[in-house]
PyMOL Python script that loads the backbone (N, CA, C, O; Angstrom):
from pymol import cmd

cmd.read_pdbstr("""\
ATOM      1  N   MET A   1      50.573  22.047 -72.178  1.00  0.00           N
ATOM      2  CA  MET A   1      50.734  22.608 -71.276  1.00  0.00           C
ATOM      3  C   MET A   1      52.415  22.557 -70.984  1.00  0.00           C
ATOM      4  O   MET A   1      52.869  23.221 -70.053  1.00  0.00           O
ATOM      5  N   GLU A   2      53.021  21.992 -71.567  1.00  0.00           N
ATOM      6  CA  GLU A   2      54.632  22.551 -71.889  1.00  0.00           C
ATOM      7  C   GLU A   2      54.674  24.193 -71.927  1.00  0.00           C
ATOM      8  O   GLU A   2      55.354  25.077 -71.404  1.00  0.00           O
ATOM      9  N   LYS A   3      53.874  24.129 -72.586  1.00  0.00           N
ATOM     10  CA  LYS A   3      53.923  25.880 -73.487  1.00  0.00           C
ATOM     11  C   LYS A   3      53.991  26.838 -72.508  1.00  0.00           C
ATOM     12  O   LYS A   3      54.783  27.690 -72.107  1.00  0.00           O
ATOM     13  N   LEU A   4      52.708  26.339 -72.216  1.00  0.00           N
ATOM     14  CA  LEU A   4      51.924  27.402 -71.228  1.00  0.00           C
ATOM     15  C   LEU A   4      52.845  27.862 -70.001  1.00  0.00           C
ATOM     16  O   LEU A   4      53.103  29.021 -69.677  1.00  0.00           O
ATOM     17  N   ALA A   5      53.383  26.391 -69.252  1.00  0.00           N
ATOM     18  CA  ALA A   5      54.658  26.705 -68.227  1.00  0.00           C
ATOM     19  C   ALA A   5      55.752  27.407 -68.674  1.00  0.00           C
ATOM     20  O   ALA A   5      56.432  28.011 -67.844  1.00  0.00           O
ATOM     21  N   ALA A   6      56.089  27.439 -70.026  1.00  0.00           N
ATOM     22  CA  ALA A   6      57.387  28.204 -70.410  1.00  0.00           C
ATOM     23  C   ALA A   6      57.072  29.313 -70.459  1.00  0.00           C
ATOM     24  O   ALA A   6      57.877  30.148 -70.047  1.00  0.00           O
ATOM     25  N   LEU A   7      55.434  29.860 -71.120  1.00  0.00           N
ATOM     26  CA  LEU A   7      54.908  31.043 -71.098  1.00  0.00           C
ATOM     27  C   LEU A   7      55.059  32.026 -69.559  1.00  0.00           C
ATOM     28  O   LEU A   7      55.342  33.200 -69.324  1.00  0.00           O
ATOM     29  N   SER A   8      54.625  30.572 -68.548  1.00  0.00           N
ATOM     30  CA  SER A   8      54.090  31.894 -67.217  1.00  0.00           C
ATOM     31  C   SER A   8      55.804  31.534 -66.647  1.00  0.00           C
ATOM     32  O   SER A   8      56.186  32.235 -65.710  1.00  0.00           O
ATOM     33  N   ASP A   9      56.697  30.582 -67.143  1.00  0.00           N
ATOM     34  CA  ASP A   9      57.984  31.144 -66.416  1.00  0.00           C
ATOM     35  C   ASP A   9      58.233  32.738 -67.167  1.00  0.00           C
ATOM     36  O   ASP A   9      58.277  33.823 -66.586  1.00  0.00           O
ATOM     37  N   ALA A  10      58.360  32.493 -68.476  1.00  0.00           N
ATOM     38  CA  ALA A  10      58.651  34.147 -69.095  1.00  0.00           C
ATOM     39  C   ALA A  10      58.077  35.072 -68.133  1.00  0.00           C
ATOM     40  O   ALA A  10      58.612  36.071 -67.651  1.00  0.00           O
ATOM     41  N   LEU A  11      56.638  34.494 -67.866  1.00  0.00           N
ATOM     42  CA  LEU A  11      55.829  36.230 -67.064  1.00  0.00           C
ATOM     43  C   LEU A  11      56.756  35.733 -65.959  1.00  0.00           C
ATOM     44  O   LEU A  11      57.296  35.346 -66.995  1.00  0.00           O
ATOM     45  N   GLY A  12      57.160  35.522 -65.389  1.00  0.00           N
ATOM     46  CA  GLY A  12      57.528  36.087 -63.944  1.00  0.00           C
ATOM     47  C   GLY A  12      58.961  36.161 -63.790  1.00  0.00           C
ATOM     48  O   GLY A  12      59.511  36.112 -62.689  1.00  0.00           O
ATOM     49  N   ALA A  13      59.606  36.285 -64.961  1.00  0.00           N
ATOM     50  CA  ALA A  13      61.081  36.560 -65.158  1.00  0.00           C
ATOM     51  C   ALA A  13      60.820  38.222 -65.312  1.00  0.00           C
ATOM     52  O   ALA A  13      61.600  39.006 -64.770  1.00  0.00           O
ATOM     53  N   LEU A  14      59.800  38.639 -66.001  1.00  0.00           N
ATOM     54  CA  LEU A  14      59.481  40.232 -66.258  1.00  0.00           C
ATOM     55  C   LEU A  14      58.915  40.811 -65.090  1.00  0.00           C
ATOM     56  O   LEU A  14      58.935  42.036 -64.971  1.00  0.00           O
ATOM     57  N   LEU A  15      58.333  39.974 -64.073  1.00  0.00           N
ATOM     58  CA  LEU A  15      57.518  40.642 -62.364  1.00  0.00           C
ATOM     59  C   LEU A  15      58.442  41.446 -61.790  1.00  0.00           C
ATOM     60  O   LEU A  15      58.189  42.601 -61.446  1.00  0.00           O
ATOM     61  N   PRO A  16      59.898  40.721 -61.612  1.00  0.00           N
ATOM     62  CA  PRO A  16      60.610  41.638 -60.490  1.00  0.00           C
ATOM     63  C   PRO A  16      60.564  42.828 -61.321  1.00  0.00           C
ATOM     64  O   PRO A  16      59.986  43.762 -60.765  1.00  0.00           O
ATOM     65  N   ALA A  17      61.271  43.223 -63.205  1.00  0.00           N
ATOM     66  CA  ALA A  17      61.080  44.598 -63.327  1.00  0.00           C
ATOM     67  C   ALA A  17      60.307  45.799 -62.870  1.00  0.00           C
ATOM     68  O   ALA A  17      60.606  46.913 -62.442  1.00  0.00           O
ATOM     69  N   ALA A  18      58.350  44.644 -63.322  1.00  0.00           N
ATOM     70  CA  ALA A  18      57.403  45.431 -63.222  1.00  0.00           C
ATOM     71  C   ALA A  18      57.112  45.807 -61.827  1.00  0.00           C
ATOM     72  O   ALA A  18      56.469  46.817 -61.544  1.00  0.00           O
ATOM     73  N   ARG A  19      57.714  44.775 -60.734  1.00  0.00           N
ATOM     74  CA  ARG A  19      57.389  45.547 -59.655  1.00  0.00           C
ATOM     75  C   ARG A  19      58.223  46.785 -59.134  1.00  0.00           C
ATOM     76  O   ARG A  19      57.712  47.777 -58.614  1.00  0.00           O
ATOM     77  N   ALA A  20      59.509  46.603 -59.331  1.00  0.00           N
ATOM     78  CA  ALA A  20      60.818  47.759 -59.400  1.00  0.00           C
ATOM     79  C   ALA A  20      59.785  49.287 -59.844  1.00  0.00           C
ATOM     80  O   ALA A  20      59.748  50.373 -59.265  1.00  0.00           O
ATOM     81  N   PHE A  21      59.080  48.844 -61.000  1.00  0.00           N
ATOM     82  CA  PHE A  21      58.282  50.456 -61.736  1.00  0.00           C
ATOM     83  C   PHE A  21      57.536  50.525 -61.234  1.00  0.00           C
ATOM     84  O   PHE A  21      57.140  51.670 -61.017  1.00  0.00           O
ATOM     85  N   MET A  22      56.734  49.335 -60.638  1.00  0.00           N
ATOM     86  CA  MET A  22      55.299  50.169 -59.488  1.00  0.00           C
ATOM     87  C   MET A  22      55.726  51.007 -58.057  1.00  0.00           C
ATOM     88  O   MET A  22      55.243  51.956 -57.440  1.00  0.00           O
ATOM     89  N   ALA A  23      56.971  50.064 -57.878  1.00  0.00           N
ATOM     90  CA  ALA A  23      57.501  51.049 -56.219  1.00  0.00           C
ATOM     91  C   ALA A  23      57.931  52.140 -56.473  1.00  0.00           C
ATOM     92  O   ALA A  23      57.727  53.024 -55.641  1.00  0.00           O
ATOM     93  N   ASP A  24      58.676  52.463 -57.711  1.00  0.00           N
ATOM     94  CA  ASP A  24      59.213  53.770 -58.333  1.00  0.00           C
ATOM     95  C   ASP A  24      59.629  54.212 -58.892  1.00  0.00           C
ATOM     96  O   ASP A  24      60.832  54.454 -58.992  1.00  0.00           O
ATOM     97  N   PRO A  25      58.356  54.642 -59.787  1.00  0.00           N
ATOM     98  CA  PRO A  25      58.350  54.662 -61.164  1.00  0.00           C
ATOM     99  C   PRO A  25      59.616  55.886 -61.677  1.00  0.00           C
ATOM    100  O   PRO A  25      59.552  56.948 -61.057  1.00  0.00           O
ATOM    101  N   PRO A  26      60.686  55.780 -62.712  1.00  0.00           N
ATOM    102  CA  PRO A  26      61.304  57.136 -62.461  1.00  0.00           C
ATOM    103  C   PRO A  26      60.222  58.203 -62.687  1.00  0.00           C
ATOM    104  O   PRO A  26      59.006  58.137 -62.866  1.00  0.00           O
ATOM    105  N   ARG A  27      61.387  59.530 -62.590  1.00  0.00           N
ATOM    106  CA  ARG A  27      60.517  60.843 -61.977  1.00  0.00           C
ATOM    107  C   ARG A  27      60.797  61.631 -63.682  1.00  0.00           C
ATOM    108  O   ARG A  27      60.316  62.709 -64.034  1.00  0.00           O
ATOM    109  N   ASP A  28      61.646  60.774 -64.477  1.00  0.00           N
ATOM    110  CA  ASP A  28      62.085  61.751 -65.433  1.00  0.00           C
ATOM    111  C   ASP A  28      60.771  61.239 -66.767  1.00  0.00           C
ATOM    112  O   ASP A  28      60.717  60.181 -67.394  1.00  0.00           O
ATOM    113  N   PRO A  29      59.775  62.541 -66.842  1.00  0.00           N
ATOM    114  CA  PRO A  29      58.448  61.404 -67.849  1.00  0.00           C
ATOM    115  C   PRO A  29      58.734  60.646 -69.074  1.00  0.00           C
ATOM    116  O   PRO A  29      57.955  59.869 -69.626  1.00  0.00           O
ATOM    117  N   ALA A  30      60.363  61.057 -69.583  1.00  0.00           N
ATOM    118  CA  ALA A  30      60.640  60.248 -70.957  1.00  0.00           C
ATOM    119  C   ALA A  30      61.164  58.779 -70.140  1.00  0.00           C
ATOM    120  O   ALA A  30      61.183  57.982 -71.078  1.00  0.00           O
ATOM    121  N   LYS A  31      61.396  58.365 -69.473  1.00  0.00           N
ATOM    122  CA  LYS A  31      62.614  57.252 -68.918  1.00  0.00           C
ATOM    123  C   LYS A  31      60.954  56.811 -68.477  1.00  0.00           C
ATOM    124  O   LYS A  31      60.493  55.953 -69.229  1.00  0.00           O
ATOM    125  N   ARG A  32      60.406  57.083 -67.836  1.00  0.00           N
ATOM    126  CA  ARG A  32      59.081  56.585 -67.566  1.00  0.00           C
ATOM    127  C   ARG A  32      58.061  55.751 -68.615  1.00  0.00           C
ATOM    128  O   ARG A  32      57.501  54.655 -68.595  1.00  0.00           O
ATOM    129  N   ASP A  33      58.127  56.750 -69.429  1.00  0.00           N
ATOM    130  CA  ASP A  33      57.331  56.079 -70.736  1.00  0.00           C
ATOM    131  C   ASP A  33      58.060  54.879 -71.351  1.00  0.00           C
ATOM    132  O   ASP A  33      57.609  53.798 -71.730  1.00  0.00           O
ATOM    133  N   PHE A  34      59.466  55.423 -71.347  1.00  0.00           N
ATOM    134  CA  PHE A  34      59.886  54.130 -71.843  1.00  0.00           C
ATOM    135  C   PHE A  34      59.925  52.745 -70.982  1.00  0.00           C
ATOM    136  O   PHE A  34      59.360  51.710 -71.336  1.00  0.00           O
ATOM    137  N   GLU A  35      60.442  52.851 -70.178  1.00  0.00           N
ATOM    138  CA  GLU A  35      60.436  52.072 -69.180  1.00  0.00           C
ATOM    139  C   GLU A  35      58.896  51.084 -69.059  1.00  0.00           C
ATOM    140  O   GLU A  35      58.959  49.866 -68.891  1.00  0.00           O
ATOM    141  N   TYR A  36      57.532  51.845 -69.176  1.00  0.00           N
ATOM    142  CA  TYR A  36      56.283  51.716 -69.217  1.00  0.00           C
ATOM    143  C   TYR A  36      56.173  50.775 -70.397  1.00  0.00           C
ATOM    144  O   TYR A  36      55.868  49.583 -70.402  1.00  0.00           O
ATOM    145  N   LYS A  37      56.507  51.617 -71.441  1.00  0.00           N
ATOM    146  CA  LYS A  37      56.027  50.811 -72.922  1.00  0.00           C
ATOM    147  C   LYS A  37      56.805  49.459 -72.670  1.00  0.00           C
ATOM    148  O   LYS A  37      56.348  48.343 -72.920  1.00  0.00           O
ATOM    149  N   ARG A  38      57.909  49.698 -72.197  1.00  0.00           N
ATOM    150  CA  ARG A  38      58.807  48.551 -72.677  1.00  0.00           C
ATOM    151  C   ARG A  38      58.623  46.990 -72.171  1.00  0.00           C
ATOM    152  O   ARG A  38      58.549  45.951 -72.826  1.00  0.00           O
ATOM    153  N   LEU A  39      58.577  47.245 -70.676  1.00  0.00           N
ATOM    154  CA  LEU A  39      57.305  46.394 -70.017  1.00  0.00           C
ATOM    155  C   LEU A  39      55.976  45.438 -70.633  1.00  0.00           C
ATOM    156  O   LEU A  39      55.920  44.235 -70.890  1.00  0.00           O
ATOM    157  N   THR A  40      54.966  46.513 -70.742  1.00  0.00           N
ATOM    158  CA  THR A  40      53.908  45.861 -71.654  1.00  0.00           C
ATOM    159  C   THR A  40      53.931  45.859 -72.934  1.00  0.00           C
ATOM    160  O   THR A  40      52.812  45.881 -73.449  1.00  0.00           O
ATOM    161  N   GLU A  41      55.079  45.835 -73.849  1.00  0.00           N
ATOM    162  CA  GLU A  41      54.616  45.698 -74.769  1.00  0.00           C
ATOM    163  C   GLU A  41      55.799  43.650 -74.915  1.00  0.00           C
ATOM    164  O   GLU A  41      55.703  42.662 -75.643  1.00  0.00           O
ATOM    165  N   THR A  42      56.875  44.133 -73.544  1.00  0.00           N
ATOM    166  CA  THR A  42      57.100  42.789 -73.968  1.00  0.00           C
ATOM    167  C   THR A  42      55.640  41.970 -72.982  1.00  0.00           C
ATOM    168  O   THR A  42      55.408  40.995 -73.696  1.00  0.00           O
ATOM    169  N   ILE A  43      55.404  41.953 -72.704  1.00  0.00           N
ATOM    170  CA  ILE A  43      54.063  41.366 -72.183  1.00  0.00           C
ATOM    171  C   ILE A  43      53.169  40.882 -72.994  1.00  0.00           C
ATOM    172  O   ILE A  43      53.153  39.664 -73.169  1.00  0.00           O
ATOM    173  N   LEU A  44      52.487  41.491 -73.481  1.00  0.00           N
ATOM    174  CA  LEU A  44      51.705  41.369 -75.350  1.00  0.00           C
ATOM    175  C   LEU A  44      52.584  40.900 -75.946  1.00  0.00           C
ATOM    176  O   LEU A  44      52.511  39.672 -75.970  1.00  0.00           O
ATOM    177  N   ALA A  45      54.028  41.610 -76.837  1.00  0.00           N
ATOM    178  CA  ALA A  45      54.617  40.014 -77.508  1.00  0.00           C
ATOM    179  C   ALA A  45      54.749  39.035 -77.017  1.00  0.00           C
ATOM    180  O   ALA A  45      54.137  38.086 -77.508  1.00  0.00           O
ATOM    181  N   GLN A  46      55.646  38.798 -75.767  1.00  0.00           N
ATOM    182  CA  GLN A  46      56.392  38.045 -74.754  1.00  0.00           C
ATOM    183  C   GLN A  46      54.688  36.783 -74.088  1.00  0.00           C
ATOM    184  O   GLN A  46      54.485  35.601 -73.806  1.00  0.00           O
ATOM    185  N   ILE A  47      54.133  37.730 -74.137  1.00  0.00           N
ATOM    186  CA  ILE A  47      53.558  36.516 -73.125  1.00  0.00           C
ATOM    187  C   ILE A  47      51.984  36.542 -73.913  1.00  0.00           C
ATOM    188  O   ILE A  47      51.945  35.714 -74.824  1.00  0.00           O
ATOM    189  N   LEU A  48      50.968  37.160 -73.773  1.00  0.00           N
ATOM    190  CA  LEU A  48      49.765  37.704 -74.542  1.00  0.00           C
ATOM    191  C   LEU A  48      49.337  36.599 -76.054  1.00  0.00           C
ATOM    192  O   LEU A  48      48.489  35.775 -76.396  1.00  0.00           O
ATOM    193  N   LEU A  49      50.376  37.165 -76.492  1.00  0.00           N
ATOM    194  CA  LEU A  49      49.927  37.204 -78.332  1.00  0.00           C
ATOM    195  C   LEU A  49      50.714  35.482 -78.429  1.00  0.00           C
ATOM    196  O   LEU A  49      50.486  34.912 -79.496  1.00  0.00           O
ATOM    197  N   LYS A  50      51.608  34.668 -77.373  1.00  0.00           N
ATOM    198  CA  LYS A  50      52.068  33.759 -77.558  1.00  0.00           C
ATOM    199  C   LYS A  50      51.383  32.615 -76.841  1.00  0.00           C
ATOM    200  O   LYS A  50      51.550  31.428 -77.121  1.00  0.00           O
ATOM    201  N   VAL A  51      50.481  33.157 -75.749  1.00  0.00           N
ATOM    202  CA  VAL A  51      49.391  32.424 -75.429  1.00  0.00           C
ATOM    203  C   VAL A  51      48.092  32.136 -76.304  1.00  0.00           C
ATOM    204  O   VAL A  51      47.248  31.276 -76.053  1.00  0.00           O
ATOM    205  N   ASP A  52      48.092  32.700 -76.989  1.00  0.00           N
ATOM    206  CA  ASP A  52      46.769  33.060 -78.116  1.00  0.00           C
ATOM    207  C   ASP A  52      46.807  31.983 -78.561  1.00  0.00           C
ATOM    208  O   ASP A  52      45.900  31.153 -78.491  1.00  0.00           O
ATOM    209  N   GLY A  53      48.621  31.751 -79.454  1.00  0.00           N
ATOM    210  CA  GLY A  53      48.577  30.733 -80.000  1.00  0.00           C
ATOM    211  C   GLY A  53      48.622  29.697 -80.132  1.00  0.00           C
ATOM    212  O   GLY A  53      48.722  28.986 -81.132  1.00  0.00           O
ATOM    213  N   VAL A  54      48.480  29.321 -78.100  1.00  0.00           N
ATOM    214  CA  VAL A  54      48.429  27.859 -77.826  1.00  0.00           C
ATOM    215  C   VAL A  54      47.151  27.013 -78.154  1.00  0.00           C
ATOM    216  O   VAL A  54      45.951  27.256 -78.023  1.00  0.00           O
ATOM    217  N   GLU A  55      47.895  25.854 -78.663  1.00  0.00           N
ATOM    218  CA  GLU A  55      46.029  25.283 -79.014  1.00  0.00           C
ATOM    219  C   GLU A  55      46.361  24.113 -77.869  1.00  0.00           C
ATOM    220  O   GLU A  55      47.327  23.415 -77.562  1.00  0.00           O
ATOM    221  N   THR A  56      44.553  24.375 -77.276  1.00  0.00           N
ATOM    222  CA  THR A  56      44.744  22.910 -76.088  1.00  0.00           C
ATOM    223  C   THR A  56      43.806  21.933 -76.439  1.00  0.00           C
ATOM    224  O   THR A  56      42.826  21.655 -75.748  1.00  0.00           O
ATOM    225  N   GLU A  57      44.125  21.354 -77.619  1.00  0.00           N
ATOM    226  CA  GLU A  57      43.141  20.404 -78.090  1.00  0.00           C
ATOM    227  C   GLU A  57      42.058  19.892 -77.109  1.00  0.00           C
ATOM    228  O   GLU A  57      42.008  18.677 -76.916  1.00  0.00           O
ATOM    229  N   GLY A  58      41.217  20.680 -76.496  1.00  0.00           N
ATOM    230  CA  GLY A  58      40.427  19.851 -75.794  1.00  0.00           C
ATOM    231  C   GLY A  58      40.909  19.736 -74.381  1.00  0.00           C
ATOM    232  O   GLY A  58      40.302  19.801 -73.312  1.00  0.00           O
ATOM    233  N   ASP A  59      41.632  19.626 -74.549  1.00  0.00           N
ATOM    234  CA  ASP A  59      42.344  19.418 -72.608  1.00  0.00           C
ATOM    235  C   ASP A  59      41.760  20.959 -71.716  1.00  0.00           C
ATOM    236  O   ASP A  59      42.135  22.072 -72.085  1.00  0.00           O
ATOM    237  N   GLU A  60      40.778  20.751 -70.487  1.00  0.00           N
ATOM    238  CA  GLU A  60      40.120  21.367 -69.826  1.00  0.00           C
ATOM    239  C   GLU A  60      41.157  22.026 -69.325  1.00  0.00           C
ATOM    240  O   GLU A  60      41.204  23.256 -69.324  1.00  0.00           O
ATOM    241  N   GLY A  61      41.844  21.466 -68.975  1.00  0.00           N
ATOM    242  CA  GLY A  61      43.320  21.820 -67.806  1.00  0.00           C
ATOM    243  C   GLY A  61      44.291  23.198 -68.708  1.00  0.00           C
ATOM    244  O   GLY A  61      44.717  24.350 -68.626  1.00  0.00           O
ATOM    245  N   ALA A  62      44.189  21.948 -69.577  1.00  0.00           N
ATOM    246  CA  ALA A  62      45.326  23.782 -70.441  1.00  0.00           C
ATOM    247  C   ALA A  62      44.548  24.227 -70.494  1.00  0.00           C
ATOM    248  O   ALA A  62      44.647  25.256 -69.826  1.00  0.00           O
ATOM    249  N   ARG A  63      43.262  24.102 -71.107  1.00  0.00           N
ATOM    250  CA  ARG A  63      42.472  25.427 -71.736  1.00  0.00           C
ATOM    251  C   ARG A  63      42.374  26.510 -69.910  1.00  0.00           C
ATOM    252  O   ARG A  63      42.213  27.724 -69.781  1.00  0.00           O
ATOM    253  N   ALA A  64      42.477  25.876 -69.259  1.00  0.00           N
ATOM    254  CA  ALA A  64      41.924  26.960 -67.578  1.00  0.00           C
ATOM    255  C   ALA A  64      43.249  27.851 -67.552  1.00  0.00           C
ATOM    256  O   ALA A  64      43.388  29.060 -67.362  1.00  0.00           O
ATOM    257  N   ARG A  65      44.239  26.767 -67.826  1.00  0.00           N
ATOM    258  CA  ARG A  65      45.601  27.319 -67.502  1.00  0.00           C
ATOM    259  C   ARG A  65      46.132  28.253 -68.287  1.00  0.00           C
ATOM    260  O   ARG A  65      46.937  29.057 -67.818  1.00  0.00           O
ATOM    261  N   ARG A  66      45.820  28.280 -69.384  1.00  0.00           N
ATOM    262  CA  ARG A  66      45.811  29.483 -70.741  1.00  0.00           C
ATOM    263  C   ARG A  66      45.446  30.902 -70.159  1.00  0.00           C
ATOM    264  O   ARG A  66      46.060  31.964 -70.071  1.00  0.00           O
ATOM    265  N   LYS A  67      43.922  30.381 -69.723  1.00  0.00           N
ATOM    266  CA  LYS A  67      42.446  31.382 -68.910  1.00  0.00           C
ATOM    267  C   LYS A  67      43.046  31.950 -67.708  1.00  0.00           C
ATOM    268  O   LYS A  67      42.544  33.042 -67.445  1.00  0.00           O
ATOM    269  N   GLU A  68      43.953  31.577 -66.887  1.00  0.00           N
ATOM    270  CA  GLU A  68      44.768  32.014 -66.432  1.00  0.00           C
ATOM    271  C   GLU A  68      45.750  32.798 -66.240  1.00  0.00           C
ATOM    272  O   GLU A  68      46.024  33.762 -65.526  1.00  0.00           O
ATOM    273  N   LEU A  69      46.046  32.405 -66.741  1.00  0.00           N
ATOM    274  CA  LEU A  69      48.158  33.187 -67.467  1.00  0.00           C
ATOM    275  C   LEU A  69      46.943  34.363 -68.223  1.00  0.00           C
ATOM    276  O   LEU A  69      47.255  35.385 -67.611  1.00  0.00           O
ATOM    277  N   VAL A  70      46.034  34.688 -68.964  1.00  0.00           N
ATOM    278  CA  VAL A  70      45.936  35.941 -70.270  1.00  0.00           C
ATOM    279  C   VAL A  70      45.498  36.830 -68.801  1.00  0.00           C
ATOM    280  O   VAL A  70      46.040  37.934 -68.735  1.00  0.00           O
ATOM    281  N   ARG A  71      44.610  36.476 -67.669  1.00  0.00           N
ATOM    282  CA  ARG A  71      44.013  36.823 -66.667  1.00  0.00           C
ATOM    283  C   ARG A  71      45.116  37.738 -65.987  1.00  0.00           C
ATOM    284  O   ARG A  71      44.959  38.914 -65.658  1.00  0.00           O
ATOM    285  N   GLU A  72      46.374  36.896 -65.825  1.00  0.00           N
ATOM    286  CA  GLU A  72      47.231  37.262 -64.833  1.00  0.00           C
ATOM    287  C   GLU A  72      48.032  38.159 -66.388  1.00  0.00           C
ATOM    288  O   GLU A  72      49.160  38.552 -66.091  1.00  0.00           O
ATOM    289  N   ALA A  73      47.886  38.285 -66.931  1.00  0.00           N
ATOM    290  CA  ALA A  73      49.156  38.672 -67.713  1.00  0.00           C
ATOM    291  C   ALA A  73      48.704  40.563 -67.745  1.00  0.00           C
ATOM    292  O   ALA A  73      49.403  41.560 -67.564  1.00  0.00           O
ATOM    293  N   GLN A  74      46.714  40.329 -68.171  1.00  0.00           N
ATOM    294  CA  GLN A  74      46.251  41.831 -68.112  1.00  0.00           C
ATOM    295  C   GLN A  74      46.191  42.105 -66.676  1.00  0.00           C
ATOM    296  O   GLN A  74      46.473  43.280 -66.444  1.00  0.00           O
ATOM    297  N   GLY A  75      45.960  41.521 -65.795  1.00  0.00           N
ATOM    298  CA  GLY A  75      46.263  42.224 -64.133  1.00  0.00           C
ATOM    299  C   GLY A  75      47.496  42.887 -64.349  1.00  0.00           C
ATOM    300  O   GLY A  75      47.649  43.986 -63.815  1.00  0.00           O
ATOM    301  N   TRP A  76      48.229  42.497 -64.909  1.00  0.00           N
ATOM    302  CA  TRP A  76      49.843  43.040 -64.441  1.00  0.00           C
ATOM    303  C   TRP A  76      49.505  44.292 -65.327  1.00  0.00           C
ATOM    304  O   TRP A  76      49.522  45.468 -64.963  1.00  0.00           O
ATOM    305  N   LEU A  77      49.152  43.726 -66.731  1.00  0.00           N
ATOM    306  CA  LEU A  77      49.122  45.685 -67.851  1.00  0.00           C
ATOM    307  C   LEU A  77      48.372  46.456 -66.761  1.00  0.00           C
ATOM    308  O   LEU A  77      48.820  47.547 -66.408  1.00  0.00           O
ATOM    309  N   GLU A  78      47.383  46.016 -66.265  1.00  0.00           N
ATOM    310  CA  GLU A  78      46.269  47.260 -65.972  1.00  0.00           C
ATOM    311  C   GLU A  78      47.165  47.911 -64.938  1.00  0.00           C
ATOM    312  O   GLU A  78      47.445  49.110 -64.941  1.00  0.00           O
ATOM    313  N   THR A  79      47.682  46.839 -63.868  1.00  0.00           N
ATOM    314  CA  THR A  79      48.553  47.850 -62.378  1.00  0.00           C
ATOM    315  C   THR A  79      49.454  48.744 -63.311  1.00  0.00           C
ATOM    316  O   THR A  79      49.347  49.969 -63.255  1.00  0.00           O
ATOM    317  N   LEU A  80      50.445  48.063 -64.269  1.00  0.00           N
ATOM    318  CA  LEU A  80      51.202  49.253 -64.800  1.00  0.00           C
ATOM    319  C   LEU A  80      50.863  50.393 -65.269  1.00  0.00           C
ATOM    320  O   LEU A  80      51.530  51.392 -64.999  1.00  0.00           O
ATOM    321  N   ASP A  81      49.552  50.459 -66.211  1.00  0.00           N
ATOM    322  CA  ASP A  81      48.604  51.208 -67.007  1.00  0.00           C
ATOM    323  C   ASP A  81      48.544  52.446 -65.934  1.00  0.00           C
ATOM    324  O   ASP A  81      48.704  53.597 -66.339  1.00  0.00           O
ATOM    325  N   ARG A  82      48.247  52.096 -64.206  1.00  0.00           N
ATOM    326  CA  ARG A  82      47.438  53.012 -63.617  1.00  0.00           C
ATOM    327  C   ARG A  82      48.747  53.369 -62.795  1.00  0.00           C
ATOM    328  O   ARG A  82      48.649  54.257 -61.948  1.00  0.00           O
ATOM    329  N   VAL A  83      50.085  52.675 -63.005  1.00  0.00           N
ATOM    330  CA  VAL A  83      51.121  53.569 -62.210  1.00  0.00           C
ATOM    331  C   VAL A  83      51.518  54.303 -62.840  1.00  0.00           C
ATOM    332  O   VAL A  83      51.765  55.386 -62.310  1.00  0.00           O
ATOM    333  N   HIS A  84      51.816  54.132 -64.373  1.00  0.00           N
ATOM    334  CA  HIS A  84      52.302  55.363 -65.467  1.00  0.00           C
ATOM    335  C   HIS A  84      51.032  56.220 -65.115  1.00  0.00           C
ATOM    336  O   HIS A  84      51.285  57.061 -64.253  1.00  0.00           O
ATOM    337  N   LYS A  85      50.077  56.223 -65.440  1.00  0.00           N
ATOM    338  CA  LYS A  85      49.331  57.202 -65.220  1.00  0.00           C
ATOM    339  C   LYS A  85      48.747  57.985 -63.661  1.00  0.00           C
ATOM    340  O   LYS A  85      47.730  58.560 -63.271  1.00  0.00           O
ATOM    341  N   GLY A  86      50.252  57.536 -63.044  1.00  0.00           N
ATOM    342  CA  GLY A  86      50.224  58.046 -61.806  1.00  0.00           C
ATOM    343  C   GLY A  86      49.586  58.006 -60.473  1.00  0.00           C
ATOM    344  O   GLY A  86      49.668  58.762 -59.504  1.00  0.00           O
ATOM    345  N   GLY A  87      48.701  56.537 -60.765  1.00  0.00           N
ATOM    346  CA  GLY A  87      48.165  56.346 -59.195  1.00  0.00           C
ATOM    347  C   GLY A  87      49.085  55.005 -58.902  1.00  0.00           C
ATOM    348  O   GLY A  87      50.173  54.687 -59.381  1.00  0.00           O
ATOM    349  N   ARG A  88      48.283  54.367 -57.981  1.00  0.00           N
ATOM    350  CA  ARG A  88      49.394  52.927 -57.105  1.00  0.00           C
ATOM    351  C   ARG A  88      48.732  52.242 -56.950  1.00  0.00           C
ATOM    352  O   ARG A  88      49.053  51.182 -56.413  1.00  0.00           O
TER     353      ARG A  88
END
""", "prot")
cmd.dss("prot")
cmd.show_as("cartoon", "prot")
cmd.util.cbc("prot")
cmd.orient("prot")
């Protein structure tokens, strides 16, 4: 559970930048693409891939928390994707 808590904290640390991007995406397409890629690749590499590596060893609470963390990260990725494509 400690690893999951650390990953949850890491995702939480990314959220201010994600919210800022969603609230006011850069108007310059190159900057917009760069920031979108930076945020999404960080969530993928630093959160989702590491969550996949966490063994729950039959602990249902840890398994549920891992699943919840995956869904939360995926939700942020979907929202960032929608904003990047021009929606909000």
